[in-house]
C-alpha positions as CSV (number, residue, x, y, z in Angstrom):
1,X,-7.3,0.3,-9.9
2,X,-8.3,0.2,-6.2
3,X,-11.6,0.7,-4.5
4,X,-12.8,0.5,-0.9
5,X,-15.6,-1.5,0.5
6,X,-17.4,-1.4,3.9
7,X,-16.4,-3.8,6.6
8,X,-17.6,-3.7,10.2
9,X,-15.6,-1.0,12.1
10,X,-12.7,-1.4,9.6
11,X,-12.0,-0.5,6.0
12,X,-11.6,-2.9,3.1
13,X,-9.6,-2.4,-0.1
14,X,-10.0,-4.3,-3.3
15,X,-7.2,-4.0,-5.9
16,X,-7.1,-5.1,-9.5
17,X,-4.0,-4.9,-11.8
18,X,-2.6,-6.5,-14.9
19,X,0.7,-7.5,-13.3
20,X,2.0,-8.4,-9.8
21,X,4.1,-5.3,-9.8
22,X,1.1,-3.1,-10.7
23,X,-0.9,-4.9,-7.9
24,X,1.7,-3.9,-5.3
25,X,1.9,-0.4,-6.6
26,X,-1.9,0.0,-6.6
27,X,-2.2,-1.5,-3.1
28,X,0.3,1.1,-1.9
29,X,-1.6,3.9,-3.6
30,X,-4.9,2.6,-2.1
31,X,-3.4,2.4,1.4
32,X,-1.9,5.9,1.0
33,X,-5.3,7.2,-0.1
34,X,-6.8,6.0,3.1
35,X,-4.2,7.7,5.2
36,X,-4.1,11.1,3.4
37,X,-7.2,12.4,1.7
38,X,-5.3,14.4,-1.0
39,X,-2.6,12.0,-1.9
40,X,-2.0,14.0,-5.1
41,X,-0.5,16.7,-2.9
42,X,2.4,14.4,-1.9
43,X,5.5,15.8,-3.6
44,X,8.5,13.7,-4.9
45,X,11.1,15.1,-2.6
46,X,12.9,11.9,-1.5
47,X,13.3,8.3,-2.4
48,X,13.3,5.4,0.1
49,X,14.2,1.9,-1.0
50,X,12.3,-0.9,0.7
51,X,13.3,-4.6,0.3
52,X,11.3,-7.5,1.6
53,X,11.4,-11.3,1.2
54,X,8.7,-13.9,1.7
55,X,7.6,-17.4,0.9
56,X,4.5,-16.4,-1.0
57,X,3.1,-13.4,-2.9
58,X,0.3,-12.9,-0.2
59,X,2.9,-12.7,2.6
60,X,5.1,-10.4,0.5
61,X,2.1,-8.0,-0.1
62,X,1.2,-8.0,3.5
63,X,4.8,-7.2,4.6
64,X,5.0,-4.5,1.9
65,X,1.8,-2.8,3.2
66,X,2.9,-3.2,6.8
67,X,6.3,-1.5,5.9
68,X,4.5,1.4,4.3
69,X,2.4,1.9,7.4
70,X,5.6,1.8,9.5
71,X,7.2,4.4,7.3
72,X,4.2,6.7,7.9
73,X,3.7,6.0,11.6
74,X,7.3,6.0,12.7
75,X,9.1,8.2,10.1
76,X,6.1,10.4,9.1
77,X,6.7,9.6,5.4
78,X,4.1,9.6,2.7
79,X,4.7,8.2,-0.8
80,X,3.1,8.9,-4.1
81,X,5.2,6.9,-6.6
82,X,6.2,3.2,-6.3
83,X,8.7,1.5,-8.6
84,X,8.4,-2.2,-7.9
85,X,10.7,-5.1,-8.8
86,X,9.4,-8.5,-7.8
87,X,10.8,-12.0,-8.0
88,X,9.2,-15.2,-6.7
89,X,10.3,-14.5,-3.2
90,X,11.5,-10.9,-3.0
91,X,10.4,-7.3,-3.4
92,X,12.5,-4.2,-4.1
93,X,10.6,-0.9,-4.2
94,X,11.7,2.6,-4.7
95,X,9.2,4.8,-2.9
96,X,9.1,8.5,-3.8
97,X,7.4,11.0,-1.5
98,X,8.0,13.4,1.4
99,X,7.5,13.9,5.1
100,X,4.0,14.7,6.3
101,X,3.2,18.4,6.0
102,X,0.0,19.2,8.0
103,X,-0.3,22.5,6.1
104,X,-0.7,20.5,2.8
105,X,-1.7,17.0,3.6
106,X,-5.3,16.4,4.8
107,X,-5.2,13.2,6.9
108,X,-8.1,10.9,6.3
109,X,-8.2,7.8,8.5
110,X,-5.9,6.7,11.3
111,X,-4.9,3.3,9.9
112,X,-3.8,1.2,12.8
113,X,-2.8,-2.0,11.1
114,X,-3.1,-4.2,8.1
115,X,-5.0,-7.4,9.0
116,X,-4.7,-11.0,7.8
117,X,-8.5,-11.2,8.1
118,X,-9.9,-12.1,4.6
119,X,-6.5,-11.2,3.0
120,X,-6.5,-12.5,-0.5
121,X,-4.0,-12.3,-3.4
122,X,-4.8,-14.3,-6.5
123,X,-4.3,-14.4,-10.3
124,X,-7.3,-13.6,-12.4
125,X,-8.0,-14.0,-16.2
126,X,-7.1,-10.3,-16.5
127,X,-4.0,-10.3,-14.2
128,X,-4.1,-10.1,-10.4
129,X,-6.4,-9.1,-7.6
130,X,-6.0,-8.5,-3.9
131,X,-8.4,-7.8,-1.1
132,X,-7.6,-6.9,2.4
133,X,-8.9,-5.2,5.5
134,X,-7.2,-2.3,7.4
135,X,-7.9,-1.6,11.0
136,X,-8.9,2.0,11.5
């Protein structure tokens, strides 16, 4: 589950999930939903594998989201499915989607960057939660 919250001139996302893998997947879905208004219109036409490593889960989540933003900005790719494998210090994700199609994808916000401001990833009694701000 993801939800947005207001933040001065930016946009906040709050993510809750039962597992770390679900947290990463929901964070990706939440970011995608800020980029494209109708993310359900993204079709599963190609798969891109993304691998990242990091010293802590919060840095890994940040790098993951930053890579998804790079895939959109530089390669014009949007994803709708995320198959996540996590270890203590690495991420492997199979991202399924397609290139942006302006005739079908209604772009929502111009997300400029993921920020470290108020970036939180932590375990909860029900699983995991994350909160982060995107610069729009």
